[in-house]
ROVOPA-131981 format. One record per residue (C-alpha): residue in one letter; x, y, z; residue number from 1. Coordinates in nm, 4 decimals, decimal comma. Example, Ala and Ser with C-alpha at 12.3 -4.5 7.8 and 13.67 -1.06 7.14 Angstrom:
BEGIN
{res:A | x:1,2300 | y:-0,4500 | z:0,7800 | n:1}
{res:S | x:1,3670 | y:-0,1060 | z:0,7140 | n:2}
//
This chain:
BEGIN
{res:M | x:-9,3469 | y:-21,5033 | z:5,7606 | n:1}
{res:S | x:-9,0496 | y:-21,5481 | z:5,5353 | n:2}
{res:T | x:-8,7161 | y:-21,7133 | z:5,6342 | n:3}
{res:A | x:-8,5053 | y:-21,3818 | z:5,6392 | n:4}
{res:H | x:-8,7582 | y:-21,2421 | z:5,8692 | n:5}
{res:V | x:-8,7099 | y:-21,5474 | z:6,1112 | n:6}
{res:I | x:-8,3372 | y:-21,5362 | z:6,0816 | n:7}
{res:V | x:-8,3057 | y:-21,1464 | z:6,1328 | n:8}
{res:T | x:-8,5387 | y:-21,1497 | z:6,4305 | n:9}
{res:V | x:-8,3693 | y:-21,4101 | z:6,5889 | n:10}
{res:I | x:-8,0113 | y:-21,2564 | z:6,5359 | n:11}
{res:A | x:-8,1625 | y:-20,9004 | z:6,6390 | n:12}
{res:A | x:-8,3101 | y:-21,0629 | z:6,9825 | n:13}
{res:L | x:-7,9739 | y:-21,2345 | z:7,0605 | n:14}
{res:W | x:-7,7738 | y:-20,9096 | z:6,9768 | n:15}
{res:I | x:-8,0088 | y:-20,7065 | z:7,1934 | n:16}
{res:G | x:-8,0463 | y:-20,9493 | z:7,4586 | n:17}
{res:F | x:-7,6759 | y:-20,9758 | z:7,4939 | n:18}
{res:S | x:-7,6817 | y:-20,5845 | z:7,5355 | n:19}
{res:A | x:-7,9433 | y:-20,6254 | z:7,7996 | n:20}
{res:F | x:-7,7737 | y:-20,8755 | z:7,9890 | n:21}
{res:S | x:-7,4295 | y:-20,6737 | z:7,9682 | n:22}
{res:L | x:-7,5735 | y:-20,3650 | z:8,0976 | n:23}
{res:A | x:-7,7544 | y:-20,5573 | z:8,3759 | n:24}
{res:H | x:-7,4231 | y:-20,6943 | z:8,4800 | n:25}
{res:K | x:-7,2635 | y:-20,3642 | z:8,4643 | n:26}
{res:A | x:-6,9930 | y:-20,4983 | z:8,2274 | n:27}
{res:E | x:-6,7241 | y:-20,2306 | z:8,1882 | n:28}
{res:F | x:-6,7417 | y:-20,2062 | z:7,8150 | n:29}
{res:V | x:-7,1083 | y:-20,0799 | z:7,8789 | n:30}
{res:A | x:-7,0946 | y:-19,9111 | z:8,2014 | n:31}
{res:Q | x:-6,7925 | y:-19,6778 | z:8,1136 | n:32}
{res:P | x:-6,9457 | y:-19,5413 | z:7,8403 | n:33}
{res:L | x:-7,2799 | y:-19,4742 | z:8,0064 | n:34}
{res:I | x:-7,0844 | y:-19,2825 | z:8,2837 | n:35}
{res:E | x:-6,9248 | y:-19,0805 | z:8,0070 | n:36}
{res:Y | x:-7,2447 | y:-18,9852 | z:7,8610 | n:37}
{res:G | x:-7,3934 | y:-18,8777 | z:8,1957 | n:38}
{res:V | x:-7,6607 | y:-19,1528 | z:8,2197 | n:39}
{res:P | x:-7,7736 | y:-19,1801 | z:8,5846 | n:40}
{res:R | x:-7,6728 | y:-19,5285 | z:8,7374 | n:41}
{res:G | x:-8,0417 | y:-19,5344 | z:8,8790 | n:42}
{res:W | x:-8,1714 | y:-19,5624 | z:8,5198 | n:43}
{res:W | x:-7,9396 | y:-19,8594 | z:8,4263 | n:44}
{res:G | x:-8,1710 | y:-20,1377 | z:8,5474 | n:45}
{res:W | x:-8,4802 | y:-19,9783 | z:8,3791 | n:46}
{res:L | x:-8,2698 | y:-19,9636 | z:8,0612 | n:47}
{res:A | x:-8,1559 | y:-20,3095 | z:8,0723 | n:48}
{res:A | x:-8,5183 | y:-20,4340 | z:8,1559 | n:49}
{res:A | x:-8,6407 | y:-20,2197 | z:7,8512 | n:50}
{res:K | x:-8,3921 | y:-20,4069 | z:7,6107 | n:51}
{res:G | x:-8,4681 | y:-20,7436 | z:7,7588 | n:52}
{res:A | x:-8,8328 | y:-20,6864 | z:7,7192 | n:53}
{res:G | x:-8,7676 | y:-20,5748 | z:7,3625 | n:54}
{res:S | x:-8,5504 | y:-20,8743 | z:7,2868 | n:55}
{res:L | x:-8,8278 | y:-21,1160 | z:7,4224 | n:56}
{res:G | x:-9,0779 | y:-20,9464 | z:7,2283 | n:57}
{res:L | x:-8,9214 | y:-20,9817 | z:6,8922 | n:58}
{res:I | x:-8,9072 | y:-21,3614 | z:6,9679 | n:59}
{res:V | x:-9,2678 | y:-21,3704 | z:7,0683 | n:60}
{res:G | x:-9,3568 | y:-21,1820 | z:6,7765 | n:61}
{res:L | x:-9,2722 | y:-21,4710 | z:6,5507 | n:62}
{res:F | x:-9,5692 | y:-21,6245 | z:6,6989 | n:63}
{res:V | x:-9,8064 | y:-21,3332 | z:6,7690 | n:64}
{res:P | x:-9,6981 | y:-21,0638 | z:6,5085 | n:65}
{res:L | x:-9,8498 | y:-20,7779 | z:6,6909 | n:66}
{res:I | x:-9,6021 | y:-20,7927 | z:6,9809 | n:67}
{res:G | x:-9,3141 | y:-20,8446 | z:6,7443 | n:68}
{res:V | x:-9,4379 | y:-20,5147 | z:6,5760 | n:69}
{res:A | x:-9,4621 | y:-20,3456 | z:6,9117 | n:70}
{res:A | x:-9,1146 | y:-20,4809 | z:7,0387 | n:71}
{res:A | x:-8,9325 | y:-20,3598 | z:6,7183 | n:72}
{res:I | x:-9,0894 | y:-20,0049 | z:6,7500 | n:73}
{res:G | x:-9,0099 | y:-19,9952 | z:7,1098 | n:74}
{res:L | x:-8,6624 | y:-20,1038 | z:7,0369 | n:75}
{res:I | x:-8,6134 | y:-19,8409 | z:6,7683 | n:76}
{res:L | x:-8,7366 | y:-19,5637 | z:6,9805 | n:77}
{res:Y | x:-8,5107 | y:-19,7035 | z:7,2508 | n:78}
{res:F | x:-8,1767 | y:-19,6806 | z:7,0368 | n:79}
{res:T | x:-8,2877 | y:-19,3753 | z:6,8604 | n:80}
{res:G | x:-8,2883 | y:-19,2184 | z:7,2245 | n:81}
{res:A | x:-7,9386 | y:-19,3879 | z:7,2747 | n:82}
{res:V | x:-7,7920 | y:-19,2232 | z:6,9581 | n:83}
{res:I | x:-7,9300 | y:-18,8833 | z:7,0930 | n:84}
{res:T | x:-7,7676 | y:-18,9321 | z:7,4063 | n:85}
{res:V | x:-7,4316 | y:-19,0082 | z:7,2470 | n:86}
{res:L | x:-7,4689 | y:-18,7077 | z:7,0218 | n:87}
{res:R | x:-7,5544 | y:-18,4846 | z:7,3101 | n:88}
{res:A | x:-7,2556 | y:-18,6146 | z:7,4980 | n:89}
{res:R | x:-7,0367 | y:-18,5125 | z:7,1919 | n:90}
{res:S | x:-6,9201 | y:-18,8655 | z:7,1602 | n:91}
{res:Y | x:-6,9245 | y:-18,8723 | z:6,8082 | n:92}
{res:K | x:-6,7012 | y:-19,1462 | z:6,7384 | n:93}
{res:T | x:-6,9071 | y:-19,4049 | z:6,9466 | n:94}
{res:A | x:-7,2520 | y:-19,2725 | z:6,7816 | n:95}
{res:V | x:-7,2369 | y:-19,5704 | z:6,5465 | n:96}
{res:F | x:-7,2757 | y:-19,8359 | z:6,8512 | n:97}
{res:P | x:-7,6400 | y:-19,7758 | z:6,9216 | n:98}
{res:V | x:-7,7001 | y:-19,7526 | z:6,5499 | n:99}
{res:L | x:-7,5664 | y:-20,1208 | z:6,5470 | n:100}
{res:Y | x:-7,8485 | y:-20,2219 | z:6,7595 | n:101}
{res:L | x:-8,1171 | y:-20,0027 | z:6,6066 | n:102}
{res:L | x:-8,0700 | y:-20,1399 | z:6,2465 | n:103}
{res:P | x:-8,1517 | y:-20,5062 | z:6,3333 | n:104}
{res:A | x:-8,4585 | y:-20,4080 | z:6,5172 | n:105}
{res:A | x:-8,5875 | y:-20,1764 | z:6,2175 | n:106}
{res:A | x:-8,4857 | y:-20,4807 | z:5,9739 | n:107}
{res:S | x:-8,6948 | y:-20,7266 | z:6,1797 | n:108}
{res:L | x:-8,9828 | y:-20,4621 | z:6,1750 | n:109}
{res:T | x:-8,9455 | y:-20,4268 | z:5,8063 | n:110}
{res:L | x:-8,9376 | y:-20,7952 | z:5,7162 | n:111}
{res:G | x:-9,2357 | y:-20,8519 | z:5,9585 | n:112}
{res:L | x:-9,4408 | y:-20,5855 | z:5,7887 | n:113}
{res:L | x:-9,3436 | y:-20,7169 | z:5,4316 | n:114}
{res:S | x:-9,4306 | y:-21,1052 | z:5,5134 | n:115}
//
């Protein structure tokens, strides 16, 4: 395991964990776009839980690599779905935001597989 992998993974986990916390607490900057995209409120708790589990999985993956790989793949799929949701809502100016979460998860996976 390389130093770069550990640093990228911890940063990704903190970044995505913050996103999970913000969604779970229905922070305005998270809730308003979800309303605009048409994401049902009943899904918000599940989406926050998925992000939180992925974030925790990245950290656990530093000690149990298979869990980290699974968590990173899950987060990549999650944020790919988020990009699709944003594009389907025709909110092209905000499509970059889920990508900002997808890239660190992908970097963590890549560095983990390379080390």
